[in-house]
C-alpha positions in Angstrom: -0.2 0.0 0.3 1.6 3.8 -1.2 1.2 6.7 0.3 -1.5 7.7 -2.0 -3.5 4.7 -0.8 -3.2 5.6 3.1 -3.8 8.9 2.4 -6.9 8.2 0.6 -8.1 5.7 3.1 -7.5 8.2 5.7 -10.6 10.7 4.2 -14.1 9.9 5.5 -16.2 8.3 2.9 -18.1 11.7 1.7 -15.0 13.8 0.9 -14.0 10.7 -0.8 -16.6 11.4 -3.0 -16.2 15.3 -3.3 -12.5 14.8 -3.8 -13.6 12.4 -6.6 -16.2 15.4 -8.6 -13.5 17.8 -7.6 -10.7 15.6 -9.8 -13.4 15.6 -12.6 -14.8 19.0 -12.5 -10.9 19.7 -12.9 -10.0 17.9 -15.7 -13.7 18.5 -17.2 -12.3 22.2 -17.0 -9.1 22.1 -18.8 -10.5 19.7 -21.5 -13.0 22.4 -22.1 -10.9 25.5 -22.6 -10.5 27.9 -25.4 -10.3 25.7 -28.0 -7.9 26.8 -31.7 -10.5 26.2 -34.5 -9.4 26.0 -38.0 -10.4 28.9 -40.0 -13.7 29.4 -41.5 -14.8 30.9 -44.5 -18.3 31.7 -45.2 -20.5 34.7 -46.8 -22.7 37.6 -46.3 -25.5 35.2 -46.2 -24.8 33.2 -44.0 -21.7 34.3 -42.1 -19.9 32.2 -39.1 -18.5 33.7 -36.5 -15.2 33.0 -34.7 -13.0 34.6 -32.2 -9.6 35.9 -33.0 -6.6 35.8 -30.3 -3.3 36.9 -30.5 -0.7 33.9 -29.5 1.4 37.0 -27.7 -0.1 38.4 -24.9 -3.4 36.6 -25.7 -5.6 39.4 -26.3 -8.5 39.4 -28.3 -9.2 41.8 -31.4 -12.0 43.7 -30.5 -14.3 46.0 -32.8 -14.8 49.5 -31.1 -17.4 50.5 -33.2 -18.1 52.7 -36.7 -15.2 54.7 -37.2 -13.1 53.9 -34.1 -9.8 52.2 -34.3 -9.5 48.4 -33.6 -7.6 47.4 -30.7 -7.1 44.1 -28.7 -9.0 43.6 -25.4 -9.6 41.5 -22.4 -12.4 39.2 -23.3 -15.8 41.1 -23.9 -19.4 39.3 -24.8 -19.5 41.4 -27.7 -17.7 43.0 -30.8 -15.2 40.1 -30.2 -16.5 37.6 -33.0 -15.6 38.0 -36.5 -17.1 36.5 -39.6 -14.1 35.5 -43.0 -16.4 36.0 -45.8 -14.4 35.1 -49.0 -11.8 32.7 -49.4 -8.3 32.6 -47.5 -6.7 34.3 -50.6 -9.6 37.4 -50.8 -11.5 37.9 -47.5 -13.1 40.6 -45.5 -13.7 40.3 -41.8 -17.1 41.7 -40.6 -17.8 41.5 -36.5 -21.1 40.7 -34.4 -21.8 44.7 -34.8 -21.8 44.6 -38.5 -18.8 46.5 -39.0 -15.3 45.7 -41.2 -11.9 46.1 -40.7 -10.8 48.9 -42.9 -7.6 51.0 -42.4 -7.9 53.8 -39.8 -7.9 57.6 -41.0 -4.2 57.6 -40.6 -3.8 55.0 -43.1 -1.2 53.2 -40.9 -3.0 51.4 -37.8 -6.6 49.7 -39.0 -10.6 50.8 -37.8 -13.9 49.7 -38.0 -16.4 51.3 -40.8 -19.8 50.1 -41.5 -19.2 50.6 -45.0 -18.2 47.1 -47.2 -16.7 49.3 -49.8 -14.1 50.4 -47.6 -13.3 47.3 -46.1 -9.5 46.0 -46.8 -9.3 43.0 -49.2 -7.4 40.5 -47.1 -5.9 36.7 -46.9 -4.9 34.5 -44.5 -1.2 32.6 -44.0 0.8 30.5 -41.9 2.5 32.6 -39.6 6.0 31.8 -40.2 7.8 30.2 -37.0 5.2 29.5 -35.5 3.4 26.3 -35.6 -0.4 26.2 -35.7 -0.8 30.0 -35.8 -1.8 32.4 -38.5 -1.0 35.6 -39.8 -3.9 37.8 -41.4 -2.3 40.0 -44.8 -3.5 42.4 -47.1 -4.2 40.4 -49.6 -2.1 42.2 -52.2 0.7 42.0 -49.7 1.2 39.1 -47.9 4.6 39.6 -46.5 3.0 41.9 -43.7 0.4 41.0 -40.8 -1.8 42.3 -38.7 0.5 43.4 -35.6 0.2 44.6 -31.9 1.9 47.8 -32.1 4.0 48.6 -29.0 3.7 45.6 -27.3 1.2 42.5 -26.7 -1.9 42.4 -24.7 -4.8 44.3 -24.0 -5.4 47.8 -25.5 -2.9 47.6 -28.2 -3.4 49.0 -31.3 -3.3 47.6 -35.1 -1.3 47.8 -37.7 0.1 45.6 -40.4 3.9 44.8 -40.0 6.9 42.1 -41.0 5.2 38.4 -41.4 6.9 36.3 -38.8 6.9 39.4 -36.3 6.4 37.7 -32.8 3.2 40.1 -32.4 1.6 39.0 -35.6 0.8 35.1 -34.8 -3.0 34.4 -34.0 -5.5 31.8 -34.2 -9.5 30.9 -34.1 -11.5 30.0 -30.9 -15.0 28.9 -30.8 -17.6 31.8 -30.3 -19.0 30.4 -27.2 -16.2 30.5 -25.6 -16.4 31.4 -21.8 -13.0 32.3 -19.7 -13.5 30.4 -15.9 -16.2 31.6 -13.9 -14.6 32.0 -10.6 -11.3 34.2 -10.1 -9.0 31.0 -8.6 -9.6 29.9 -12.6 -9.2 32.9 -13.9 -5.2 33.1 -12.3 -4.7 29.2 -12.8 -5.6 29.6 -16.9 -3.5 32.8 -17.2 -0.1 33.7 -16.6 1.0 36.0 -13.4 0.4 39.3 -14.8 -2.7 39.0 -14.0 -4.9 38.9 -16.9 -8.7 39.0 -17.1 -8.4 41.6 -14.4 -8.3 45.2 -14.3 -5.0 47.1 -14.7 -4.0 48.4 -11.4 -2.0 50.7 -9.5 -1.8 51.5 -5.8 -2.5 54.9 -4.4 0.6 55.9 -3.6 -0.1 58.8 -1.2 -2.6 56.8 1.0 -1.7 56.3 4.4 -3.6 54.4 6.6 -4.6 55.9 9.8 -4.1 53.0 12.2 -0.5 51.0 11.8 -3.1 48.0 12.0 -4.7 48.5 8.6 -4.0 45.6 6.1 -3.1 47.4 2.8 -2.1 45.6 -0.5 -1.0 47.0 -4.0 -3.3 44.1 -5.8 -5.6 41.4 -5.4 -4.5 37.9 -4.2 -2.7 36.9 -7.6 0.8 36.0 -8.8 1.9 32.8 -6.5 1.5 29.6 -7.1 -1.1 29.1 -4.3 -2.9 31.9 -3.4 -5.4 30.6 -1.5 -2.6 29.5 1.2 -0.3 32.6 0.6 -1.8 35.9 0.1 -5.3 35.2 0.8 -7.4 36.8 4.2 -8.9 34.6 6.5 -11.3 36.4 8.7 -14.1 34.2 11.2 -15.5 34.2 14.5 -14.7 29.9 15.4 -17.7 28.9 13.5 -17.9 30.4 10.6 -14.8 31.3 8.4 -14.1 33.2 5.1 -10.7 33.7 2.4 -11.1 37.0 0.7 -9.4 37.1 -2.6 -9.9 41.3 -3.2 -10.4 41.0 -7.0 -11.8 44.0 -8.8 -12.8 42.5 -11.9 -13.8 39.3 -10.3 -13.8 38.2 -7.1 -14.2 35.0 -5.1 -14.9 34.5 -1.5 -14.7 31.2 0.2 -16.6 30.4 3.0 -16.4 27.5 5.4 -19.1 26.7 8.8 -17.6 24.0 11.3 -20.2 21.7 10.2 -20.6 21.9 6.5 -17.0 20.0 6.0 -16.4 21.2 2.4 -15.4 24.8 1.5 -18.0 26.9 0.1 -17.2 29.0 -2.8 -19.2 32.1 -4.3 -18.1 34.5 -6.9 -19.1 37.9 -7.9 -18.3 39.7 -11.2 -18.3 43.2 -12.3 -18.6 43.6 -15.8 -18.2 46.8 -17.6 -18.6 47.9 -21.5 -15.2 49.9 -20.9 -12.4 48.6 -18.8 -11.0 51.7 -17.2 -7.4 51.6 -17.8 -6.0 52.1 -14.3 -8.0 51.4 -11.3 -7.0 52.6 -7.6 -7.3 49.6 -5.3 -8.1 49.6 -1.6 -8.4 46.0 -0.7 
């Protein structure tokens, strides 16, 4: 009998069942993450939509409205699914808002237009040096792909740059994709810089009145085990909780002495436009 078997036998029967269910749900979540799709080309009459996600930074292509620049963005329900109307050598991109990808007024960055006659004719190529990824180029200039300007991640302007640039590769994601619903799942899926959270900055000029005040620069994230290392425990000996302090998506874990397993509740704050910077007092 090995250690795992001894450990398992030491757990009460109902807890073993809960543990098995937890493992099953975890494996199901991993399998149900964002799945890459092969590009699908369709027609104006029967558009088929996909999400377009950049490999570097993993932000999505976002239609911000007619006449406005298209940028990369965190996950949003609207303005992030696009139909590739045409074929791989000549297509236009139409968003779920009915706008098309065009050149912005500065003729450098890309924007959105409701006028199809102003749409850019595009082509799709395999991204050089990035297996499984693509680049969207102009149909008459396939050596330059749509590029995240000035770095990668949410909020970047988009233009065209040399094919193979690390900020060009992208892939297609199922339009029904939703990020994990709990703050813990957000942190586990995404890198340690806290994507899917508003950009945060501390209020540098603030000094708590009491030296017993707990003051943090960011929510409980950026470590291998936020619950053990950073979440704040509170309780009265009968009812306890762990606080994570999320802004966009928060999680509070409850534990009552008679309940056995931890009970979690999640609150998601959605906004039409995420603020550039959020100042947080935790």
